[in-house]
C-alpha positions as CSV (number, residue, x, y, z in Angstrom):
1,M,12.9,-34.8,64.2
2,A,15.2,-36.7,62.0
3,V,15.2,-35.8,58.3
4,D,15.1,-38.7,55.8
5,Q,18.2,-38.8,53.8
6,P,17.7,-39.2,49.9
7,T,18.4,-42.7,48.6
8,A,21.1,-43.2,46.1
9,R,18.6,-43.5,43.2
10,E,16.9,-40.2,44.2
11,A,20.2,-38.5,44.4
12,E,21.0,-39.7,40.9
13,Q,17.7,-38.3,39.5
14,T,18.2,-34.9,41.1
15,R,21.7,-34.4,39.8
16,I,22.4,-30.9,38.3
17,H,24.2,-31.1,34.9
18,N,26.3,-28.4,33.5
19,I,25.0,-28.0,29.9
20,G,27.4,-25.3,29.0
21,Y,25.4,-22.1,28.8
22,R,27.5,-19.4,27.2
23,S,26.9,-15.7,26.7
24,Y,26.4,-14.5,23.1
25,D,29.5,-12.8,21.8
26,G,28.6,-12.6,18.1
27,P,27.7,-9.5,16.1
28,R,24.7,-7.5,17.4
29,L,22.8,-6.4,14.3
30,G,20.6,-3.8,16.1
31,R,17.6,-1.8,15.1
32,A,18.4,-1.2,11.5
33,Y,18.6,-4.9,10.8
34,A,15.4,-5.6,12.7
35,R,13.6,-2.9,10.8
36,R,14.8,-4.2,7.4
37,S,13.8,-7.7,8.3
38,L,10.3,-6.6,9.3
39,Y,10.0,-4.6,6.1
40,S,11.1,-7.5,3.9
41,Q,9.0,-10.1,5.6
42,S,5.9,-7.8,5.4
43,L,6.6,-7.1,1.8
44,R,6.9,-10.8,1.0
45,G,3.7,-11.4,3.0
46,A,1.8,-8.8,0.9
47,Y,2.1,-11.3,-2.0
48,G,1.8,-14.4,0.0
49,L,5.4,-15.4,-0.3
50,G,6.5,-17.5,2.6
51,R,2.9,-18.3,3.5
52,S,0.4,-20.9,2.5
53,V,-0.8,-21.4,-1.1
54,K,-4.2,-20.1,-0.1
55,S,-2.6,-16.8,0.9
56,K,-0.9,-16.4,-2.5
57,V,-4.1,-16.8,-4.6
58,L,-5.7,-13.4,-4.2
59,P,-2.7,-11.1,-4.4
60,M,-1.2,-13.0,-7.4
61,L,-4.6,-13.1,-9.1
62,L,-5.0,-9.3,-8.7
63,F,-1.5,-8.8,-10.0
64,V,-2.2,-10.8,-13.1
65,V,-5.6,-9.0,-13.7
66,M,-3.9,-5.6,-13.2
67,C,-1.3,-6.4,-16.0
68,L,-3.7,-8.2,-18.4
69,P,-5.3,-5.1,-19.9
70,A,-1.9,-3.6,-20.4
71,L,-0.8,-6.7,-22.3
72,I,-3.9,-6.6,-24.5
73,M,-3.3,-2.9,-25.2
74,V,0.3,-3.6,-26.2
75,A,-0.7,-6.4,-28.4
76,V,-3.2,-4.2,-30.2
77,A,-0.7,-1.4,-30.6
78,V,1.9,-3.7,-32.0
79,T,-0.5,-5.5,-34.3
80,T,-2.2,-2.4,-35.7
81,K,1.0,-0.3,-35.8
82,A,-0.7,2.4,-33.8
83,K,1.0,5.8,-33.4
84,D,0.2,6.0,-29.7
85,L,-1.0,3.8,-26.8
86,P,-4.8,3.8,-26.3
87,I,-4.4,5.1,-22.7
88,E,-2.2,7.5,-20.8
89,Y,0.2,6.1,-18.3
90,T,-1.3,8.4,-15.6
91,K,-4.8,7.2,-16.2
92,Y,-4.2,3.4,-15.9
93,A,-4.3,3.3,-12.1
94,I,-7.4,5.6,-12.0
95,I,-9.3,3.2,-14.3
96,M,-8.1,0.2,-12.3
97,Q,-8.8,1.8,-9.0
98,G,-11.4,-0.9,-8.0
99,L,-8.8,-3.6,-8.2
100,I,-6.3,-1.5,-6.4
101,G,-8.8,-0.8,-3.6
102,L,-9.5,-4.6,-3.3
103,Y,-5.8,-5.4,-3.0
104,V,-5.0,-2.8,-0.4
105,A,-8.1,-3.7,1.6
106,S,-7.1,-7.4,1.7
107,Q,-3.4,-6.8,2.5
108,A,-3.5,-3.9,5.0
109,P,-5.4,-6.0,7.7
110,Q,-3.1,-8.9,6.9
111,S,-0.1,-6.7,7.7
112,V,-1.2,-5.3,11.0
113,S,-4.5,-6.7,12.3
114,R,-3.0,-10.2,13.1
115,D,-0.3,-8.6,15.3
116,L,-3.0,-6.9,17.3
117,R,-5.4,-9.9,17.4
118,F,-2.7,-12.4,18.6
119,K,-1.1,-9.8,20.9
120,T,2.4,-10.1,19.5
121,M,3.2,-6.4,19.8
122,P,5.1,-6.9,23.1
123,L,7.3,-9.5,21.3
124,Y,8.3,-6.9,18.6
125,F,9.0,-4.2,21.2
126,S,11.1,-6.6,23.4
127,R,13.6,-6.5,20.5
128,P,15.7,-3.4,19.8
129,I,13.0,-1.7,17.7
130,E,10.8,1.1,18.7
131,T,7.3,2.2,17.7
132,G,8.5,4.3,14.9
133,D,10.5,1.4,13.5
134,Y,7.5,-0.8,13.4
135,V,5.3,1.8,11.8
136,R,7.8,2.8,9.2
137,A,8.5,-0.8,8.2
138,K,4.8,-1.7,7.9
139,Y,4.0,1.5,6.0
140,A,6.9,1.2,3.6
141,S,6.2,-2.5,3.0
142,L,2.6,-2.0,2.0
143,A,3.4,1.1,0.0
144,S,6.1,-0.8,-1.9
145,A,3.8,-3.8,-2.5
146,L,1.1,-1.4,-3.9
147,F,3.7,0.4,-6.0
148,I,4.8,-2.9,-7.5
149,L,1.2,-3.7,-8.3
150,T,0.5,-0.4,-10.0
151,A,3.9,0.2,-11.7
152,A,4.1,-3.3,-13.3
153,P,1.4,-2.7,-15.9
154,L,3.0,0.7,-16.7
155,L,6.2,-1.1,-17.3
156,V,4.4,-3.5,-19.6
157,L,2.9,-0.5,-21.5
158,Y,6.3,1.2,-21.8
159,V,8.1,-1.9,-23.1
160,G,5.3,-2.6,-25.5
161,A,5.4,1.0,-26.7
162,L,9.1,0.7,-27.4
163,L,8.6,-2.6,-29.2
164,A,5.9,-0.9,-31.3
165,K,8.6,1.7,-32.2
166,L,6.6,4.6,-30.7
167,D,8.3,7.9,-30.0
168,F,10.9,7.2,-27.3
169,S,11.1,10.6,-25.6
170,H,7.3,10.9,-25.5
171,Q,6.8,7.4,-24.0
172,T,9.6,7.9,-21.5
173,K,8.2,11.2,-20.3
174,G,4.7,9.6,-20.0
175,F,6.1,6.5,-18.2
176,A,8.0,8.7,-15.7
177,E,4.8,10.8,-15.0
178,G,2.9,7.6,-14.5
179,L,5.4,6.3,-11.9
180,V,5.1,9.6,-10.0
181,S,1.4,9.3,-10.0
182,V,1.3,5.7,-8.8
183,A,3.9,6.5,-6.1
184,L,1.7,9.1,-4.6
185,L,-1.3,6.8,-4.9
186,S,0.6,4.0,-3.2
187,L,1.6,6.2,-0.2
188,L,-2.0,7.7,0.1
189,F,-3.9,4.4,-0.2
190,S,-1.5,2.5,2.1
191,G,-1.6,5.1,4.8
192,I,-5.4,5.3,4.9
193,S,-5.8,1.5,4.8
194,L,-3.3,0.9,7.5
195,V,-4.9,3.5,9.8
196,I,-8.3,1.8,9.3
197,A,-6.9,-1.7,9.7
198,A,-4.9,-0.8,12.8
199,A,-8.1,0.3,14.5
200,T,-9.4,-3.3,14.8
201,P,-7.8,-6.6,15.5
202,R,-10.4,-8.4,13.4
203,R,-9.2,-8.8,9.8
204,G,-12.7,-9.2,8.3
205,F,-13.8,-5.9,9.9
206,G,-10.7,-4.2,8.6
207,I,-11.2,-5.4,5.0
208,A,-14.9,-4.3,5.0
209,A,-14.0,-0.9,6.5
210,V,-11.2,-0.2,4.0
211,I,-13.4,-1.1,1.1
212,A,-16.3,1.0,2.5
213,V,-14.1,4.1,3.0
214,L,-12.5,4.0,-0.5
215,T,-15.7,3.0,-2.3
216,I,-18.2,5.3,-0.5
217,S,-15.9,8.4,-0.7
218,Y,-15.3,7.9,-4.4
219,G,-19.0,7.2,-5.1
220,A,-20.1,10.3,-3.2
221,V,-17.6,12.6,-4.7
222,S,-18.3,11.3,-8.2
223,T,-22.0,11.9,-7.7
224,I,-21.5,15.4,-6.4
225,Q,-19.1,16.2,-9.3
226,A,-21.6,14.9,-11.9
227,I,-24.5,16.9,-10.4
228,A,-22.3,20.1,-10.2
229,A,-20.6,19.9,-13.5
230,V,-23.1,18.2,-15.8
231,H,-26.4,19.3,-14.5
232,S,-25.6,22.6,-12.9
233,G,-22.6,23.7,-15.0
234,N,-20.7,24.5,-11.8
235,T,-17.2,23.2,-12.7
236,L,-15.6,24.9,-9.7
237,T,-17.7,22.9,-7.2
238,A,-16.8,19.7,-9.1
239,I,-13.1,20.5,-8.9
240,W,-13.1,21.3,-5.1
241,A,-15.2,18.2,-4.4
242,G,-12.3,16.1,-5.7
243,L,-10.4,16.9,-2.5
244,F,-12.6,14.5,-0.5
245,S,-11.8,11.2,-2.2
246,P,-8.3,9.5,-2.5
247,V,-8.9,8.6,-6.1
248,T,-10.0,12.0,-7.2
249,L,-7.2,13.6,-5.3
250,I,-4.6,11.6,-7.2
251,D,-6.5,12.3,-10.4
252,G,-6.4,16.1,-9.6
253,V,-2.7,16.1,-9.0
254,G,-2.1,14.2,-12.2
255,T,-4.2,16.7,-14.2
256,A,-2.5,19.7,-12.6
257,F,1.2,18.6,-12.7
258,L,1.6,15.4,-14.8
259,G,-0.1,16.3,-18.0
260,A,-2.9,13.9,-17.5
261,S,-6.4,14.4,-19.0
262,S,-9.0,14.8,-16.2
263,S,-11.5,12.1,-15.4
264,Y,-13.7,14.6,-13.7
265,P,-17.2,15.0,-15.3
266,G,-16.9,17.5,-18.2
267,G,-13.1,17.0,-18.3
268,H,-12.5,20.1,-16.2
269,G,-9.7,19.2,-13.7
270,P,-7.8,21.5,-11.4
271,S,-5.4,24.1,-12.7
272,A,-1.8,24.3,-11.7
273,G,-2.7,26.8,-8.9
274,Q,-5.5,24.6,-7.6
275,G,-3.3,21.6,-8.0
276,V,-1.0,23.0,-5.4
277,L,-3.7,22.6,-2.8
278,F,-4.5,19.1,-4.1
279,L,-0.8,18.1,-3.7
280,L,-0.6,19.6,-0.2
281,V,-3.7,17.7,0.8
282,V,-2.2,14.4,-0.4
283,L,1.1,15.1,1.4
284,G,-0.9,16.2,4.5
285,L,-2.9,13.0,4.5
286,V,0.2,10.8,4.2
287,A,1.8,12.6,7.1
288,G,-1.4,12.5,9.1
289,C,-1.8,8.8,8.6
290,Y,1.8,8.2,9.7
291,G,1.2,10.3,12.8
292,L,-2.0,8.4,13.6
293,L,-0.2,5.1,13.3
294,L,2.5,6.3,15.6
295,R,-0.1,7.3,18.2
296,R,-2.0,4.0,17.8
297,Y,1.1,1.8,18.4
298,R,2.4,3.9,21.2
299,K,-0.9,3.2,22.9
300,V,-0.7,-0.5,22.1
301,G,2.9,-0.7,23.3
302,A,2.0,0.9,26.6
């Protein structure tokens, strides 16, 4: 059977053009660059930078609200020529823990849940990064964002104290202790929130779950402490109950090692010996959260 030959017009339409594909011979930036890029983009995203105006409203509003009481305290201290600030550096984050919980609950799911929901994890791992790179970048970015949120008002207090001509050495020591406290808080809150958020691809569920865990644990522990210390006079039970809430854990470490006054009912916080266990629990939880995230994303990557 004769085969029809293509016409001249058909041959013109099926012509193959050489468009000059060339192999890439530029610098290959590798895993470290990819990890840094993921970290910086996630950190920017935690404050809505590079995203829509709507995404900036809540984190920026919470940042302003976190710093506003510090500004008021500084203004009062400067105006009245007070001899000390009305609050310890180590206590500021404990008092503002509700806003901190709201921030981390809103930003942890934003950081990881969307990647799970839209199934973009294979795109990350098709590049020269591994599971550990992704987890470290996300963990570090949220912890850094939370540290910025909690350290900024401490810086406002410190600068205001120096302007009010308060004792330099005392204020510097308190400021340093406050930074250590909020650094531990940032690592602990970020780890717990990311583990919860990574368990579900739905952002709304992640937000509700993080708020529930932080709020219920603090409410339950505070109730037990109040009953034990105030009504029963059992301060030891009140102290050990502090191991079961992130807020009271940080408060206990601050009381034991950072010279903070305890927020526990009756003002009886852990001693230095008891504080060692509190610190070990904090570090253990941080390491445990990191391990759970690694396990979770190995499973997702598979």
